[in-house]
C-alpha positions as CSV (number, residue, x, y, z in Angstrom):
1,X,77.0,131.0,98.8
2,X,78.5,127.6,98.6
3,X,77.3,125.2,95.8
4,X,76.7,121.6,96.8
5,X,76.0,118.7,94.4
6,X,74.2,115.8,95.9
7,X,74.1,112.4,94.2
8,X,71.2,110.0,94.6
9,X,71.2,106.5,93.1
10,X,68.0,104.6,92.9
11,X,67.0,102.0,90.3
12,X,63.9,100.0,90.3
13,X,61.8,100.4,93.4
14,X,64.6,102.3,95.2
15,X,63.3,105.4,93.4
16,X,60.5,105.3,95.9
17,X,62.9,106.7,98.5
18,X,63.6,109.9,96.5
19,X,60.6,112.1,97.6
20,X,61.5,112.0,101.3
21,X,65.2,112.2,100.5
22,X,64.7,115.3,98.4
23,X,62.3,117.0,100.7
24,X,64.3,116.5,103.9
25,X,67.8,117.3,102.5
26,X,66.4,120.3,100.7
27,X,65.0,121.7,103.8
28,X,67.3,120.7,106.6
29,X,70.8,120.1,105.1
30,X,73.0,123.2,104.8
31,X,70.0,125.5,104.2
32,X,72.2,128.5,103.5
33,X,73.8,126.8,100.6
34,X,72.7,126.3,97.0
35,X,72.0,122.6,96.5
36,X,71.4,120.6,93.3
37,X,70.4,116.9,93.2
38,X,71.7,114.5,90.5
39,X,69.3,111.5,90.4
40,X,70.8,108.4,88.8
41,X,67.9,106.1,88.0
42,X,66.2,103.9,85.4
43,X,62.8,105.3,86.4
44,X,60.8,108.3,85.3
45,X,59.2,111.3,87.0
46,X,56.1,113.3,86.0
47,X,57.7,116.6,87.1
48,X,61.3,117.4,87.8
49,X,62.2,120.4,90.0
50,X,64.7,123.0,88.7
51,X,67.2,121.9,91.3
52,X,67.2,118.2,90.1
53,X,69.0,116.7,87.2
54,X,67.6,113.3,86.0
55,X,70.4,110.9,84.8
56,X,69.1,107.8,83.1
57,X,71.1,104.6,83.9
58,X,70.3,100.9,83.3
59,X,72.4,98.9,85.8
60,X,71.4,98.3,89.4
61,X,73.3,100.9,91.5
62,X,71.7,100.2,94.9
63,X,74.0,97.6,96.4
64,X,76.9,98.7,98.6
65,X,78.8,97.4,101.7
66,X,77.4,93.9,101.6
67,X,79.3,90.6,102.0
68,X,78.6,88.2,99.2
69,X,81.6,85.9,99.7
70,X,80.0,82.5,99.5
71,X,79.6,79.4,97.2
72,X,77.6,81.4,94.7
73,X,80.3,84.1,94.3
74,X,80.3,84.2,90.5
75,X,76.6,84.5,90.3
76,X,76.5,87.2,92.9
77,X,79.4,89.0,91.2
78,X,77.1,89.5,88.2
79,X,74.2,90.7,90.4
80,X,76.3,93.3,92.1
81,X,78.2,94.6,89.1
82,X,76.0,97.7,88.9
83,X,76.9,98.7,92.4
84,X,80.5,98.2,91.7
85,X,80.3,100.5,88.7
86,X,79.0,103.4,90.9
87,X,82.2,105.4,90.5
88,X,82.1,105.0,86.7
89,X,78.5,106.2,86.7
90,X,79.3,109.3,88.8
91,X,82.1,110.3,86.4
92,X,79.5,110.9,83.7
93,X,78.5,114.2,85.4
94,X,82.1,115.4,85.9
95,X,81.7,118.4,83.5
96,X,78.4,119.4,85.1
97,X,80.1,119.5,88.6
98,X,82.9,121.8,87.7
99,X,81.1,124.9,89.1
100,X,80.2,123.3,92.4
101,X,82.2,123.6,95.6
102,X,81.4,120.2,97.1
103,X,80.2,116.8,95.9
104,X,78.2,114.7,98.4
105,X,77.1,111.1,97.9
106,X,74.2,110.1,100.1
107,X,72.7,106.6,99.8
108,X,69.2,106.6,98.3
109,X,67.6,105.1,101.4
110,X,68.6,108.0,103.6
111,X,66.8,111.1,104.9
112,X,67.6,114.1,107.0
113,X,66.0,114.3,110.5
114,X,63.9,117.4,111.1
115,X,66.8,119.4,112.6
116,X,68.9,121.8,110.6
117,X,72.5,120.6,109.8
118,X,74.6,123.6,109.1
119,X,77.4,123.9,106.5
120,X,80.0,124.2,109.3
121,X,78.6,121.2,111.1
122,X,79.1,118.9,108.1
123,X,82.0,120.3,106.0
124,X,85.6,121.0,106.9
125,X,87.3,123.5,104.6
126,X,90.7,122.2,105.7
127,X,90.1,118.7,104.3
128,X,89.7,117.6,100.7
129,X,87.4,114.6,101.5
130,X,85.0,113.4,104.1
131,X,83.6,110.1,105.1
132,X,81.5,108.8,107.9
133,X,82.4,106.5,110.8
134,X,80.2,103.4,110.4
135,X,77.7,103.4,113.4
136,X,77.7,99.7,114.1
137,X,81.4,99.3,113.9
138,X,82.2,102.1,116.4
139,X,82.3,102.8,120.1
140,X,79.0,104.7,119.8
141,X,77.0,101.5,119.5
142,X,76.1,99.5,122.7
143,X,76.8,96.2,121.0
144,X,80.1,97.1,119.3
145,X,82.6,94.2,119.6
146,X,85.6,96.1,118.1
147,X,85.5,94.2,114.8
148,X,86.2,96.2,111.6
149,X,85.3,94.5,108.3
150,X,88.3,95.6,106.3
151,X,89.2,93.6,103.2
152,X,92.1,91.3,104.2
153,X,92.5,89.5,100.9
154,X,95.8,90.9,99.5
155,X,94.7,90.0,95.9
156,X,92.2,92.9,96.1
157,X,93.4,96.5,95.7
158,X,91.2,97.4,98.6
159,X,93.1,95.3,101.1
160,X,94.1,96.8,104.4
161,X,96.2,94.4,106.4
162,X,96.2,94.3,110.2
163,X,99.8,95.7,110.1
164,X,98.7,98.6,108.0
165,X,95.6,99.5,110.0
166,X,96.2,103.0,111.4
167,X,93.2,103.2,113.7
168,X,89.7,101.9,114.4
169,X,87.9,104.2,111.9
170,X,85.9,102.3,109.4
171,X,83.9,104.3,106.8
172,X,80.5,103.4,105.7
173,X,79.9,103.7,102.0
174,X,76.5,105.5,102.5
175,X,78.0,109.0,103.0
176,X,81.2,110.3,101.4
177,X,82.4,113.1,99.1
178,X,84.8,116.0,98.9
179,X,85.8,119.3,97.3
180,X,85.5,119.8,93.6
181,X,87.7,119.1,91.8
182,X,89.8,117.0,94.3
183,X,86.9,114.5,94.7
184,X,87.4,113.4,91.1
185,X,90.8,112.0,92.0
186,X,89.1,109.7,94.5
187,X,86.3,108.7,92.2
188,X,88.6,108.0,89.2
189,X,91.1,106.1,91.3
190,X,88.5,103.8,92.9
191,X,86.8,103.2,89.6
192,X,90.1,102.0,88.2
193,X,90.9,99.8,91.2
194,X,87.5,98.2,91.1
195,X,87.8,97.4,87.4
196,X,91.2,95.9,88.0
197,X,89.8,93.7,90.8
198,X,86.9,92.5,88.5
199,X,89.4,91.7,85.8
200,X,91.3,89.6,88.3
201,X,88.2,87.8,89.5
202,X,88.3,89.5,92.9
203,X,85.4,91.1,94.8
204,X,86.1,93.1,97.9
205,X,84.2,92.0,101.0
206,X,82.2,95.2,101.2
207,X,82.4,96.2,97.5
208,X,82.9,99.9,96.9
209,X,83.0,100.5,100.7
210,X,86.2,98.4,101.0
211,X,87.9,100.5,98.3
212,X,86.8,103.7,100.0
213,X,88.4,102.5,103.3
214,X,91.6,101.6,101.6
215,X,91.8,105.1,100.0
216,X,91.2,106.7,103.4
217,X,94.1,104.8,104.9
218,X,96.4,106.0,102.1
219,X,95.2,109.6,102.4
220,X,94.1,109.9,106.1
221,X,95.4,113.4,106.5
222,X,93.0,114.6,103.8
223,X,89.9,113.1,105.3
224,X,87.4,114.7,107.6
225,X,85.6,112.0,109.6
226,X,81.9,112.6,110.3
227,X,80.1,111.4,113.3
228,X,78.0,108.2,112.9
229,X,75.1,110.4,113.9
230,X,74.9,111.2,110.1
231,X,74.1,107.6,109.3
232,X,72.0,106.2,112.2
233,X,70.5,102.9,111.0
234,X,66.7,103.2,111.1
235,X,66.1,99.6,112.0
236,X,67.9,99.9,115.4
237,X,66.4,101.8,118.4
238,X,68.1,105.2,119.0
239,X,68.7,104.1,122.6
240,X,71.4,101.7,121.4
241,X,73.6,104.6,120.4
242,X,75.2,107.4,122.4
243,X,74.2,110.2,120.0
244,X,71.1,111.9,118.6
245,X,70.7,111.1,114.9
246,X,71.0,113.7,112.2
247,X,70.5,111.5,109.2
248,X,68.7,108.2,109.1
249,X,69.9,105.3,106.9
250,X,67.7,102.4,105.9
251,X,64.5,103.4,107.6
252,X,62.6,100.9,109.6
253,X,59.6,101.0,107.1
254,X,62.0,100.3,104.2
255,X,60.1,97.3,103.0
256,X,56.8,99.3,102.8
257,X,58.5,102.2,100.9
258,X,59.9,99.7,98.4
259,X,56.4,98.2,98.0
260,X,54.9,101.7,97.5
261,X,52.8,101.4,100.6
262,X,54.4,104.2,102.6
């Protein structure tokens, strides 16, 4: 039986997403595998199931893939520093992951639809890593205009120039991972690159997502690219996409969940 480690990050009110996250991924995602959830949070729980490890953190780890390039750049840099330290935080459980086959990062505001997703449907044994094609920057969205928000600033270690761009694949930072121990090479390298950018007063346009895309371009032959059906945005009607969703990202009642009203 394959062993899968799943990482959830949710500080502050984002911890409200965990019950549905845990219930749906436990039931419908790779049900024939042994799964264990590592919950990175500053919150508390009354009862913690045996297949959950609670990891206390302080910094905000919820922000990813957003563009904060504006006049308040330095202020916003300090606000998003927690999200940029995501890889560093994940490395704190490296020893605990050594007996797992796969590491899977799934954004905290995601849940699995009520359809079984098999091991073979999600994982590719021939590839060390996996990432997901961003739904709204793909041909699968009715309004796609072909734009891919790669970092173009060459000062950033996440930069992908137009000349370097291999294809139209653009990964969303909400779903990624890989085989253990190979995935630690990705995590350690991106942690180092992000810290170098910060030292140089540079912030990638989509934060950790930009760095993930750069790494994919450098190691494209090692990546299994998942369908955007595994990250269908909950605030867009399904009819705008040419696939049936398997995972929902950012549910349409997100505000109510954060307020504890759903």
